[in-house]
C-alpha positions in Angstrom: -82.1 150.8 70.0 -82.3 154.0 72.0 -81.1 152.3 75.1 -78.0 151.0 73.3 -77.2 154.5 71.9 -77.6 156.1 75.3 -75.5 153.4 76.9 -72.7 153.9 74.3 -72.7 157.6 75.0 -72.5 157.0 78.7 -69.6 154.7 78.4 -67.7 157.3 76.3 -68.5 159.9 78.9 -67.2 157.6 81.7 -64.0 157.1 79.9 -63.4 160.8 79.6 -64.3 161.3 83.3 -61.7 158.7 84.3 -59.1 160.4 82.1 -59.9 163.8 83.8 -59.6 162.1 87.2 -56.2 160.8 86.4 -55.1 164.3 85.4 -56.5 165.7 88.7 -54.7 162.9 90.7 -51.4 163.8 89.1 -51.9 167.5 90.0 -52.8 166.5 93.6 -49.6 164.4 93.9 -47.5 167.2 92.6 -48.9 169.6 95.2 -47.2 167.7 98.0 -44.0 169.4 99.2 -41.0 167.7 100.8 -41.3 166.5 104.4 -45.1 167.2 104.6 -46.0 163.7 105.5 -49.4 164.7 106.8 -50.4 166.3 103.5 -49.0 163.4 101.6 -51.3 161.1 103.6 -54.3 163.4 103.1 -53.6 163.5 99.3 -53.6 159.7 99.2 -56.9 159.6 101.2 -58.4 162.2 98.8 -57.4 160.2 95.8 -59.0 157.0 97.2 -62.2 159.0 97.9 -62.3 160.5 94.4 -61.8 157.1 92.8 -64.5 155.5 95.0 -67.0 158.2 94.3 -66.4 158.0 90.6 -66.8 154.2 90.6 -70.1 154.4 92.6 -71.6 157.2 90.5 -70.7 155.6 87.2 -72.2 152.3 88.3 -75.4 154.1 89.4 -75.6 155.9 86.0 -75.2 152.6 84.1 -77.9 151.0 86.1 -80.2 153.9 85.5 -79.7 153.7 81.8 -80.5 150.0 81.7 -82.7 149.3 84.8 -84.1 146.1 83.4 -80.6 144.5 83.2 -80.8 142.9 86.7 -80.5 139.4 88.1 -83.2 137.0 87.0 -84.9 134.6 89.6 -83.5 131.1 89.6 -86.8 129.6 88.2 -86.8 132.0 85.3 -83.1 131.3 84.5 -84.0 127.6 84.4 -86.8 128.2 82.0 -84.5 130.1 79.6 -81.5 127.7 79.4 -81.7 127.9 75.6 -81.0 131.6 75.7 -77.3 132.1 76.8 -77.7 135.9 76.4 -79.7 135.9 79.6 -76.8 134.4 81.5 -74.5 137.1 80.3 -77.0 139.7 81.3 -77.4 138.1 84.7 -73.6 138.3 85.3 -73.5 141.9 84.4 -76.5 142.6 86.7 -74.8 140.8 89.6 -71.7 142.9 89.2 -73.7 146.1 89.2 -75.8 145.0 92.2 -72.6 144.2 94.0 -71.3 147.7 93.3 -74.6 149.2 94.3 -74.5 147.4 97.6 -71.0 148.6 98.2 -72.2 152.2 97.5 -75.0 151.8 100.0 -72.5 150.6 102.6 -70.2 153.5 101.8 -73.1 156.0 102.1 -73.9 154.5 105.5 -70.3 155.0 106.6 -70.4 158.6 105.4 -73.5 159.3 107.5 -71.9 157.7 110.5 -68.8 159.7 110.0 -70.9 162.9 109.6 -72.3 162.3 113.1 -68.8 161.9 114.5 -67.6 165.0 112.7 -70.0 167.2 114.7 -67.5 167.1 117.4 -64.6 166.2 115.2 -61.5 168.2 114.0 -63.3 170.1 111.3 -65.9 171.6 113.6 -63.3 172.3 116.3 -61.0 174.0 113.8 -63.9 176.0 112.3 -64.9 177.3 115.7 -61.4 178.1 116.7 -60.7 179.9 113.4 -63.9 182.0 113.8 -62.7 183.1 117.2 -59.3 184.1 115.8 -60.9 186.2 113.1 -63.4 187.7 115.5 -60.6 189.2 117.5 -59.3 191.1 114.5 -62.8 192.2 113.4 -63.1 189.7 110.4 -65.3 186.9 109.5 -65.0 183.9 107.1 -66.0 184.2 103.4 -66.4 180.8 101.7 -64.4 180.1 98.6 -65.3 176.9 96.6 -62.6 174.3 96.8 -62.2 173.7 93.1 -58.5 174.0 92.7 -58.7 177.8 92.0 -59.5 178.6 95.6 -56.2 180.3 96.4 -56.5 182.7 93.5 -60.2 183.4 94.1 -59.4 184.1 97.8 -56.7 186.6 96.8 -59.0 188.2 94.3 -61.7 188.5 97.0 -59.3 190.3 99.3 -58.2 192.7 96.5 -61.9 193.5 95.8 -62.8 194.1 99.4 -59.9 196.4 99.9 -60.7 198.4 96.8 -57.7 197.3 94.7 -57.5 196.2 91.1 -58.7 192.6 90.6 -57.7 190.0 88.0 -59.3 187.0 86.4 -58.1 183.7 87.8 -56.4 182.7 84.5 -54.5 186.1 84.6 -53.4 185.5 88.2 -52.3 182.0 87.4 -50.3 183.2 84.3 -48.6 186.0 86.3 -47.7 183.5 89.1 -46.2 181.0 86.7 -44.2 183.7 84.9 -42.8 185.1 88.1 -41.8 181.7 89.3 -40.0 181.0 86.0 -38.2 184.4 86.0 -37.1 183.8 89.6 -36.4 180.1 89.3 -33.3 180.2 91.6 -35.6 181.4 94.4 -38.2 178.7 93.9 -36.6 175.6 92.5 -34.6 174.7 95.7 -37.8 174.6 97.7 -39.7 172.2 95.4 -39.5 168.5 96.0 -41.0 165.3 94.4 -42.7 162.4 96.2 -39.3 160.9 97.1 -38.4 164.2 99.0 -35.8 165.0 96.4 -35.2 168.3 94.7 -36.9 168.4 91.4 -35.2 168.9 88.0 -35.5 172.0 85.9 -37.7 170.0 83.5 -40.1 169.1 86.3 -40.0 172.8 87.5 -41.0 174.0 84.0 -43.7 171.4 83.8 -45.0 172.5 87.2 -45.1 176.2 86.2 -47.0 175.2 83.1 -49.6 173.5 85.2 -49.9 176.5 87.5 -50.7 178.6 84.5 -53.0 176.3 82.6 -54.8 173.9 85.0 -56.6 173.9 88.4 -53.4 172.8 90.3 -53.8 173.7 94.0 -51.7 176.6 95.1 -49.6 176.6 98.2 -46.8 178.6 99.9 -44.7 179.0 96.8 -47.6 180.4 94.9 -48.4 182.8 97.8 -44.8 184.0 97.7 -45.0 184.7 94.0 -48.4 186.5 94.4 -47.1 188.7 97.2 -44.3 189.9 94.9 -46.6 190.3 91.9 -49.1 192.4 93.9 -46.4 194.1 96.0 -48.2 193.6 99.2 -48.0 191.3 102.2 -50.2 188.3 102.4 -51.1 186.9 105.8 -52.4 183.4 106.3 -54.3 182.8 109.6 -55.1 179.4 111.1 -56.9 177.9 114.0 -53.8 177.0 115.9 -50.5 178.8 116.0 -49.4 182.2 114.7 -50.2 183.5 111.2 -47.6 183.2 108.4 -46.8 186.2 106.3 -45.4 186.4 102.8 -43.9 189.7 101.5 -43.3 191.3 104.9 -41.0 193.9 103.2 -43.9 195.4 101.3 -45.9 198.3 102.6 -49.7 198.9 102.5 -52.7 196.9 103.6 -52.2 193.1 103.7 -54.3 190.5 102.2 -55.7 188.1 104.8 -56.5 184.4 103.9 -57.7 181.6 106.2 -56.1 178.2 106.1 -58.4 175.2 106.9 -56.3 172.1 107.6 -59.3 169.8 108.1 -62.3 171.4 106.2 -61.3 170.4 102.7 -58.8 167.7 103.6 -56.1 169.3 101.5 -56.2 172.7 103.2 
């Protein structure tokens, strides 16, 4: 009886996780701007990865809850022909075993890729970025890639420069409000997946997500934050010159590092 209760709770939890994943996928899709085909491809790859990881983890959790629900040997199945429930159990076990095998193969590919990555674009980018920062007397400070990374990075720079800091929800709210109040300056630069300018309704929905979810921030949000904080924000990268938002403002600039390869989505 306990096993059945636990399994029911797990199924309910899995349904909620899939619902949350769909919400995150929609946010990721909306973060792609017009013409950025590379990021569009990276977002698609990230979505596939998230779905595969969720499938594998949920399958593993189900098997852990009911470890005895596995394939029966052929001789034992033959001895239990009068018990059709065993056949149903065996089918379920085969499905889970197949998923477990796919997960083992996926983990093997991950390990193989990890070896390749030692000399791959992520490592090369990281080394190059460290050199860029070293020349200006700075070093990297890691920010968790949880959707709030842009706002956390801005807050970190405010703190290290001795300025007033804000909570992430406050920064998000201020950013959304500024974008709404200056819609004519932001709406023309926002595009949907078909590379078409979005509607005012879409823009309003996007601003709401900026304020209330973990929607990834980009250039538009940086522009808004620069105006809100009244200071320039410089973004350095491994290759190419830095980009600056709010060049017209005076005072110390906030310096952020953009990783094109480290977190897939930058």
